[in-house]
C-alpha positions in Angstrom: -24.3 -6.7 -3.0 -26.9 -5.4 -5.4 -25.8 -2.6 -7.8 -27.7 0.6 -7.5 -28.6 2.3 -10.8 -27.4 5.7 -11.4 -30.0 8.5 -11.2 -31.3 9.4 -14.7 -29.8 12.3 -16.6 -33.2 13.8 -16.7 -33.1 14.5 -12.9 -30.3 16.9 -13.6 -33.0 19.6 -13.6 -33.2 19.1 -9.8 -29.7 20.3 -9.3 -29.4 23.9 -8.4 -26.5 24.4 -6.1 -23.2 25.6 -7.6 -20.0 25.5 -5.6 -17.4 28.2 -5.8 -13.7 28.0 -5.5 -10.9 25.7 -6.7 -12.5 22.6 -5.2 -15.4 23.0 -7.6 -13.1 23.5 -10.6 -11.2 20.3 -9.7 -14.4 18.3 -9.3 -15.6 19.6 -12.7 -12.4 18.5 -14.3 -12.7 15.1 -12.6 -16.2 14.6 -13.8 -15.2 15.6 -17.3 -12.7 12.7 -17.4 -15.5 10.2 -17.0 -17.1 8.2 -19.8 -20.5 7.8 -18.3 -22.3 11.2 -18.2 -24.9 9.9 -15.7 -22.2 10.0 -13.0 -21.9 13.8 -13.2 -25.7 14.0 -13.3 -26.0 11.9 -10.2 -23.4 13.9 -8.3 -25.4 17.1 -9.0 -28.6 15.5 -8.0 -27.0 14.2 -4.8 -25.8 17.7 -4.1 -29.3 19.1 -4.4 -30.5 16.4 -2.0 -27.8 17.2 0.5 -26.1 13.9 0.0 -22.9 15.2 -1.7 -21.1 18.1 0.0 -17.8 19.4 -1.3 -15.5 21.2 1.0 -12.2 23.1 0.4 -8.9 22.0 2.0 -7.9 24.3 4.8 -4.3 25.4 4.3 -2.6 26.6 7.5 0.8 27.7 6.0 0.8 31.4 5.1 1.2 32.3 1.5 4.8 33.2 0.7 5.9 36.7 -0.4 7.4 36.1 -3.9 10.8 37.4 -4.7 11.4 39.6 -7.7 12.9 36.6 -9.5 9.9 34.4 -8.7 7.5 37.1 -9.9 9.4 37.3 -13.2 9.2 33.5 -13.5 5.6 33.4 -12.6 5.9 30.5 -10.1 7.6 29.2 -7.0 9.2 25.8 -7.0 9.6 24.0 -3.7 10.6 20.5 -2.5 8.4 18.5 -0.1 8.6 15.0 1.4 6.5 12.5 -0.5 5.2 11.4 2.9 3.3 14.6 3.4 0.2 15.3 1.2 0.5 18.3 -1.0 -2.9 19.8 -1.8 -4.0 22.1 -4.6 -3.8 25.1 -2.2 -0.7 24.1 -0.3 1.8 26.9 0.4 5.6 26.3 0.6 7.4 26.7 3.8 10.5 28.9 3.6 12.9 26.0 4.1 11.3 24.1 1.2 12.0 26.8 -1.4 15.2 26.1 -3.4 15.9 22.7 -1.9 17.6 20.1 -4.1 16.2 16.6 -4.8 18.2 13.8 -3.3 17.7 10.2 -2.3 19.5 7.0 -1.6 18.6 3.4 -2.7 20.0 0.0 -3.2 20.4 -1.7 -6.7 16.9 -2.8 -7.8 15.1 -0.5 -5.4 12.4 2.0 -6.2 12.6 5.4 -4.4 10.5 8.5 -4.8 11.2 12.2 -4.5 8.8 15.1 -5.1 8.6 18.8 -5.8 5.8 21.2 -6.4 5.0 24.4 -8.2 3.0 27.3 -6.8 1.9 29.3 -9.9 1.7 33.1 -9.6 0.1 33.2 -13.1 -1.4 30.6 -15.4 1.2 28.2 -16.8 0.6 26.5 -20.1 2.1 23.4 -21.5 4.2 22.6 -18.4 6.7 19.8 -18.8 9.2 18.0 -16.4 12.2 16.4 -17.9 15.2 14.6 -16.4 18.7 14.0 -17.7 20.6 10.8 -17.3 22.3 10.4 -13.9 26.1 10.2 -14.1 28.7 9.3 -11.5 32.1 11.0 -11.2 33.6 7.9 -12.9 31.3 8.4 -15.9 28.9 5.5 -15.0 25.3 6.4 -15.9 21.8 5.5 -14.9 19.6 6.1 -17.9 16.9 8.8 -17.8 14.3 6.0 -18.5 15.0 4.9 -14.9 13.3 8.0 -13.6 9.5 7.8 -13.9 8.0 11.4 -13.9 4.3 12.0 -13.1 2.1 14.7 -12.0 -0.3 14.3 -9.0 -3.9 14.8 -9.9 -6.2 16.1 -7.2 -9.5 14.1 -7.0 -12.5 14.7 -4.9 -12.5 11.9 -2.3 -14.6 11.1 0.8 -13.4 12.6 4.1 -16.6 11.3 5.9 -20.0 10.2 4.9 -21.6 12.4 2.3 -18.6 14.8 2.4 -15.9 15.0 -0.3 -12.7 17.1 -0.6 -10.1 17.3 -3.4 -6.8 15.8 -2.5 -3.6 14.3 -4.0 -4.8 11.0 -5.4 -3.5 9.9 -8.9 0.1 9.8 -10.1 -0.5 10.2 -13.8 1.9 10.0 -16.7 1.8 13.2 -18.8 3.5 15.0 -21.6 2.3 18.5 -20.8 -0.1 20.0 -18.3 -1.8 23.4 -18.0 -1.7 24.8 -14.5 -4.2 27.4 -13.4 -3.0 30.4 -11.4 -2.8 29.6 -7.7 -3.2 25.8 -8.1 -0.2 24.1 -6.4 0.8 21.2 -8.6 3.0 18.4 -7.3 5.4 16.3 -9.5 6.4 12.8 -8.4 9.6 11.2 -9.5 10.3 7.6 -8.8 13.9 6.4 -9.5 14.2 2.7 -10.2 17.8 2.0 -9.6 18.9 -0.7 -12.1 19.7 -4.0 -10.4 23.1 -3.9 -12.0 23.9 -0.3 -11.0 27.4 0.4 -9.7 27.4 1.8 -6.2 28.2 5.4 -5.7 26.9 8.9 -6.2 25.0 10.0 -9.3 23.9 13.4 -10.4 21.5 14.7 -12.9 19.1 17.6 -13.6 15.3 17.8 -13.4 13.9 20.7 -15.4 10.5 22.3 -15.0 9.5 24.2 -18.1 6.2 26.0 -19.0 5.5 27.2 -22.5 4.9 30.8 -21.2 7.6 30.9 -18.5 11.3 30.5 -18.0 12.7 27.1 -17.1 13.9 26.1 -13.6 16.5 23.4 -13.2 16.7 21.3 -10.0 19.7 19.2 -9.1 18.9 15.5 -8.5 21.4 13.4 -6.5 21.0 9.6 -6.2 23.3 7.6 -3.9 23.4 3.9 -4.8 24.3 1.8 -1.8 26.8 -1.1 -2.0 24.5 -3.9 -1.1 21.2 -5.4 -2.2 18.0 -5.8 -0.1 17.0 -9.3 0.9 13.3 -10.5 1.0 12.0 -12.5 3.9 10.3 -15.5 2.4 8.3 -16.1 5.6 6.7 -12.6 5.8 3.7 -12.1 3.6 2.7 -8.7 2.1 -0.7 -9.4 0.7 -3.7 -7.8 -1.0 -7.3 -8.8 -0.7 -7.7 -8.9 -4.4 -10.8 -8.1 -6.3 -11.8 -10.0 -9.4 -10.1 -8.8 -12.6 -10.3 -9.6 -16.3 -7.8 -11.9 -18.0 -6.6 -9.0 -20.0 -5.4 -7.0 -17.0 -4.5 -9.8 -14.5 -0.8 -10.0 -15.6 -0.3 -6.2 -15.4 -2.0 -6.0 -12.0 0.1 -8.8 -10.5 3.2 -7.3 -12.0 2.3 -4.0 -10.4 1.8 -5.6 -7.0 5.1 -7.4 -7.3 7.0 -4.2 -8.2 5.5 -2.6 -5.0 6.9 -5.4 -2.8 3.9 -7.7 -2.5 4.2 -11.5 -2.6 0.7 -12.8 -1.8 -2.9 -12.4 -2.7 -6.3 -13.8 -2.0 -7.1 -16.5 -4.5 -10.2 -17.2 -6.6 -12.2 -20.1 -5.3 -12.0 -23.5 -7.1 -15.2 -24.7 -8.6 -17.0 -27.6 -6.8 -18.9 -29.2 -9.7 -20.5 -32.0 -7.7 -20.7 -33.0 -4.0 -22.8 -35.5 -2.1 -23.0 -37.1 1.3 -21.5 -40.3 -0.1 -18.6 -40.5 -2.5 -15.8 -38.2 -3.6 -16.6 -34.6 -4.6 -15.7 -33.3 -8.0 -13.6 -30.1 -7.8 -12.2 -28.1 -10.7 -8.8 -26.7 -9.6 -7.8 -25.3 -13.0 -8.0 -21.7 -11.7 -5.3 -22.5 -9.1 -3.2 -24.2 -11.8 -3.2 -20.9 -13.8 -2.5 -18.8 -10.7 0.3 -21.1 -9.5 2.2 -20.7 -12.7 1.6 -17.0 -13.0 2.4 -16.2 -9.4 5.6 -18.2 -9.6 6.7 -16.3 -12.8 6.0 -13.0 -11.0 8.0 -14.1 -8.0 5.0 -13.9 -5.7 5.8 -16.9 -3.7 4.4 -16.0 -0.3 1.5 -17.7 1.5 -1.7 -16.9 -0.3 -5.2 -16.9 1.2 -8.2 -19.0 0.2 -11.6 -19.6 1.8 -13.8 -22.6 2.4 -17.1 -21.0 1.6 -17.1 -22.5 -2.0 -17.2 -26.0 -0.4 -19.9 -25.1 2.1 -22.0 -23.5 -0.7 -21.8 -26.7 -2.8 -22.8 -28.9 0.2 -25.8 -26.6 0.9 -26.9 -26.8 -2.7 -26.9 -30.6 -2.3 -29.5 -30.2 0.4 -27.2 -31.0 3.4 -27.6 -28.6 6.4 -24.5 -26.7 7.4 -22.4 -28.3 10.1 -24.9 -31.2 10.5 -23.7 -34.8 11.0 -24.1 -35.3 7.3 -22.0 -32.2 6.5 -18.7 -33.5 7.8 -18.0 -36.3 5.3 -18.3 -34.3 2.1 -16.6 -31.3 3.6 -13.5 -33.3 4.8 -13.4 -35.1 1.5 -13.4 -31.8 -0.4 -10.7 -30.3 1.8 -8.6 -33.5 1.3 -8.7 -33.0 -2.4 -7.4 -29.4 -2.0 -4.6 -30.8 0.2 -3.7 -33.5 -2.4 -3.5 -30.8 -5.1 -1.3 -28.6 -2.9 1.0 -31.6 -2.1 1.5 -31.9 -5.9 2.4 -28.2 -6.0 4.7 -27.8 -3.0 6.0 -24.3 -4.0 2.4 -23.0 -4.0 1.5 -22.2 -0.4 -2.0 -21.5 0.7 -3.6 -20.7 4.1 -7.3 -21.4 4.4 -9.2 -18.7 6.2 -12.3 -19.9 8.0 -14.8 -17.4 6.7 -14.3 -13.7 7.4 -14.2 -11.8 10.7 -16.1 -14.1 13.1 -18.8 -12.3 15.1 -21.7 -13.1 17.4 -24.3 -10.8 16.0 -25.3 -9.0 12.8 -23.8 -11.8 10.8 -23.4 -11.2 7.1 -23.4 -14.2 4.7 -19.6 -14.2 4.9 -19.4 -14.4 8.7 -19.7 -17.2 11.2 -19.8 -17.0 15.0 -17.1 -18.4 17.3 -18.8 -21.8 17.8 -19.3 -22.3 14.1 -15.8 -21.1 13.2 -14.3 -23.5 15.8 -16.4 -26.3 14.3 -14.9 -25.6 10.8 -11.4 -25.5 12.2 -12.0 -28.9 13.8 -13.2 -30.3 10.5 -10.2 -28.9 8.7 -7.9 -30.6 11.2 -9.2 -33.9 9.9 -7.0 -33.2 6.9 -3.4 -33.2 8.3 -1.1 -30.5 6.9 -3.7 -27.9 5.9 -2.6 -24.4 7.0 -5.6 -22.9 8.8 -6.2 -19.2 9.5 -8.8 -17.1 11.2 -9.2 -13.3 11.3 -11.1 -12.0 14.3 -11.3 -8.2 14.5 -10.5 -8.2 18.2 -10.2 -10.1 21.5 -13.9 -10.7 21.8 -17.2 -10.6 20.1 -19.8 -9.3 22.6 -19.3 -11.5 25.7 -17.5 -14.3 23.8 -13.7 -14.5 24.3 -11.9 -15.0 21.0 -8.4 -15.5 22.4 -8.8 -19.3 22.2 -8.5 -18.9 18.4 -4.8 -18.4 18.8 -4.4 -22.0 20.0 -6.7 -23.5 17.3 -5.1 -22.2 14.1 -1.7 -22.0 12.4 -2.0 -18.3 11.5 -3.9 -15.7 13.6 -4.8 -12.6 11.6 -6.1 -9.5 13.3 -6.0 -5.7 13.5 -2.9 -4.1 14.9 -4.8 -2.2 17.6 -5.3 -2.3 21.3 -8.6 -4.2 20.8 -6.6 -7.2 19.7 -3.8 -7.0 22.3 -4.7 -10.3 24.0 -5.0 -12.2 20.7 -1.6 -10.8 19.6 0.1 -11.6 22.9 -1.4 -15.2 23.0 -0.4 -15.9 19.4 3.2 -14.9 20.0 3.3 -16.7 23.3 2.2 -19.9 21.6 4.8 -19.3 18.8 2.1 -19.3 16.2 2.3 -17.1 13.1 0.8 -13.6 13.5 -0.6 -11.6 10.6 -2.3 -8.3 10.8 -4.7 -6.7 8.3 -6.5 -3.5 7.4 -4.2 -1.2 9.2 -4.1 1.5 6.5 -1.7 2.7 3.9 0.9 4.4 6.1 4.6 3.7 5.6 4.9 3.0 9.3 2.3 0.2 9.4 4.0 -1.8 6.7 7.6 -1.4 8.1 8.9 -0.4 11.5 5.6 -1.1 13.4 5.1 -4.4 11.7 8.6 -5.4 12.7 8.1 -4.2 16.3 4.8 -6.1 16.6 6.5 -9.4 15.6 4.0 -10.0 12.8 5.0 -12.0 9.8 2.4 -10.6 7.4 0.3 -7.6 6.6 -2.8 -7.6 4.4 -4.9 -4.7 3.2 -8.4 -4.4 1.7 -8.3 -4.1 -1.3 -6.7 -4.0 -4.6 -9.6 -3.7 -7.1 -8.8 -5.0 -10.5 -9.8 -3.2 -13.7 -13.6 -3.5 -13.9 -14.7 0.0 -14.9 -13.7 2.6 -17.4 -14.5 5.2 -14.7 -12.4 4.4 -11.6 -12.2 8.2 -11.0 -15.9 8.4 -10.3 -16.3 10.1 -6.8 -19.4 7.9 -6.1 -19.7 4.1 -6.3 -20.9 3.0 -9.8 -21.8 -0.5 -8.7 -23.5 -0.1 -5.4 -21.9 0.7 -2.0 -21.8 -0.9 1.4 -22.3 2.2 3.4 -24.5 5.3 2.9 -22.5 8.3 1.7 -19.5 6.2 0.7 -16.8 7.5 -1.6 -15.5 5.6 -4.6 -12.2 7.6 -4.6 -9.6 7.6 -1.9 -10.1 4.0 -0.9 -7.7 1.7 -2.9 -4.0 1.8 -3.7 -4.6 2.3 -7.4 -7.0 3.4 -10.1 -7.1 0.5 -12.5 -8.3 1.4 -16.0 -8.7 -1.3 -18.6 -5.5 -0.1 -20.3 -3.4 1.3 -17.5 -2.8 1.3 -13.7 -2.6 4.7 -11.9 -0.9 4.5 -8.5 -1.7 6.7 -5.5 0.7 8.4 -3.2 -0.4 6.0 -0.4 0.5 3.0 -2.6 4.1 4.4 -2.7 4.0 4.9 1.1 3.2 1.2 1.4 6.1 0.2 -0.8 8.4 2.4 1.3 7.2 0.6 4.4 7.9 -2.8 2.9 11.4 -1.6 2.0 11.9 -0.4 5.6 11.1 -4.0 6.7 13.5 -5.4 4.1 16.3 -3.1 5.4 15.8 -4.5 8.9 15.5 -8.1 7.6 18.7 -7.6 5.5 20.6 -6.2 8.5 19.5 -9.2 10.7 20.6 -11.7 8.0 23.9 -10.0 7.3 24.8 -10.0 11.0 24.3 -13.8 10.9 26.7 -14.1 8.0 29.6 -12.3 9.5 29.2 -13.8 12.9 31.6 -12.8 15.7 33.7 -10.7 13.4 31.2 -7.8 13.6 30.8 -7.5 17.4 31.1 -3.7 17.3 28.6 -3.3 14.4 26.3 -5.8 16.1 26.2 -3.6 19.2 25.5 -0.6 17.1 22.7 -2.4 15.3 21.2 -3.7 18.5 21.1 -0.1 19.9 19.5 1.1 16.7 16.8 -1.6 16.9 16.2 -0.8 20.5 15.7 2.9 19.6 13.3 2.0 16.8 11.3 -0.2 19.2 11.1 2.7 21.6 9.9 5.2 19.0 7.7 3.2 16.6 4.1 2.6 17.9 3.0 -1.0 18.0 -0.5 0.0 16.9 -0.1 2.5 14.0 -3.7 2.3 12.9 -4.7 5.3 15.0 -8.0 5.6 13.3 -9.3 2.2 14.4 -12.0 2.8 17.0 -14.4 -0.1 16.7 -12.3 -2.6 14.7 -14.6 -2.4 11.7 -12.7 0.3 9.8 -10.4 -0.8 7.0 -7.6 1.8 7.5 -6.0 4.4 9.7 -6.4 8.1 10.1 -2.8 8.6 9.3 0.5 8.8 11.3 1.2 11.7 13.5 3.2 14.3 11.5 6.1 14.2 13.9 6.8 10.6 13.1 7.5 11.4 9.4 10.9 12.6 10.4 12.0 9.2 11.7 11.5 7.1 8.6 14.6 7.9 6.5 16.5 8.7 9.7 16.2 5.1 10.8 16.6 3.6 7.4 19.8 5.6 6.7 21.3 4.4 10.0 20.4 0.8 9.2 22.0 1.3 5.7 25.2 2.5 7.3 25.3 -0.5 9.6 25.0 -2.7 6.5 27.8 -0.7 4.8 30.0 -1.4 7.8 29.2 -5.1 7.5 30.4 -5.0 3.9 33.7 -3.7 5.2 33.9 -6.4 7.9 33.1 -9.1 5.4 35.9 -7.8 3.1 38.4 -7.6 6.0 38.4 -3.8 6.2 38.2 -1.7 9.3 35.0 0.4 8.9 36.6 3.2 10.8 39.6 3.5 8.4 39.9 6.4 6.0 39.5 4.2 2.9 36.6 2.1 4.0 33.2 1.9 2.4 31.7 3.4 5.5 33.9 6.4 5.3 32.7 7.0 1.7 29.0 6.8 2.6 28.9 8.4 6.1 29.7 11.8 4.5 26.3 11.9 2.8 23.7 14.2 4.6 20.9 11.7 4.8 18.8 10.9 7.8 18.8 14.4 9.3 15.8 15.1 11.5 13.2 17.6 10.3 12.7 20.8 12.3 10.0 20.7 15.0 6.6 20.8 13.5 7.5 18.8 10.4 
């Protein structure tokens, strides 16, 4: 992809349109954060040319009528589910005003909770602080376990050539000035210490502005009496962009903290290859990643390609997939397999190019016949794990369902366009992965479980390669006209820090949903026949989830080419914690059974936890 130079600062003279309203103010603040002034110049020129349109978010909730107390304070505080986006002009619903902050989690788990402030007057130097969390027995969770951030609104693409400010960046802060009328959300993530004692903890979160009275909010954290297990055979992976050595460790650590256990690997270097003789391949990059990923606990099945081998053979003057091509290709893949045999805890699946198609092939695509030929060559090296990722059941008039029988891992979109591929893969008892299904919590948890997939991959985690990741327009070229740079990835990776997005936290919550279900399944195996009643309850719960959770959560997929979803229907948000809490109570009952206690008895663990008001359904309409 060729980088497109930014339009010269001198062309700023062409820009004449000025936007009014809060959207413009937010865009101006965003552009002021950038290091390269040409980006702001380019945005203004694109505006003049009709290639950058900024729109306001349309708020449908009526503005509240402030009480006398709220007028005196100068702001309204309200709670809101972190699953629902809070915009700069969002208004609180009556039931959200005055709500307390509460959550439940297992030892070692991360769990978010949010609140927002609607300022009736400008607020200067606003801070949010949290006390330590203390149980009735005097056990504490330190205040450092509560990460407090404010949500920055950034202009992001809503369609080609159109941007709208929205909640994008969870930034650390000391103080923040809040203009009158700009709703500002604060995001708290509690990382329960792995050694935390189970029970209920209480603390206080305080919002304080320099020119307004403080507001305390109660924070309740319930720590469950079990730990979540991780399925070693389910991959949660990123298509991972190149990164600098200085930021690699931090990025991998960030992925791991969000539940990921796999990435796409850099290609080894083929230094020499010929039709006769052994190729020379430098696998030192894999040596480095094998050690680092093991240290991080990212021990899933990683993805690699074969294009580096093909490119080396082509450079040697050997036509692709010709009779002369087979020998050096098989020899090179055999070397990869020998290296993997010497590193048995480093698992790799080789994906045969990307998204096979029959027309409009990019350099990284091959058609069905070519892809099948590569699979046949790879099968000459026994033990290689082979994958392919067709976008759907067919490419034009060519049926792609035979891929399911040719590979070890079939990776496709979770959408109706891949229904036959998914069905055939599961029928043959092959491993099913899905990819590019968006950042919704549902896609990474309950729907993944319902589908029977053992992996979910998403494009893409971009490593730190720019000091201006907040640029609303691509700074290194773009694949599609009118494309946005913001609103695409899970994070904004600066050279010195990683800023998560709300959707990244949704993904972690989905992975945790999957872990709750996996832990429930494994614990049922441990207690065996002693838990017949709990097993029946768990089976009924899983049946209910299977009835409610859609198999294809990526509702935005229309052609199969999009890398994401349009979002989950709002009414589904109510079910997430409802189902998770009920799964948690089943696990608490299993703790009782394992200890020889009757879960229905007054002194049981279940009796202690069932009293907490989690899992209640939201009112109709969200």
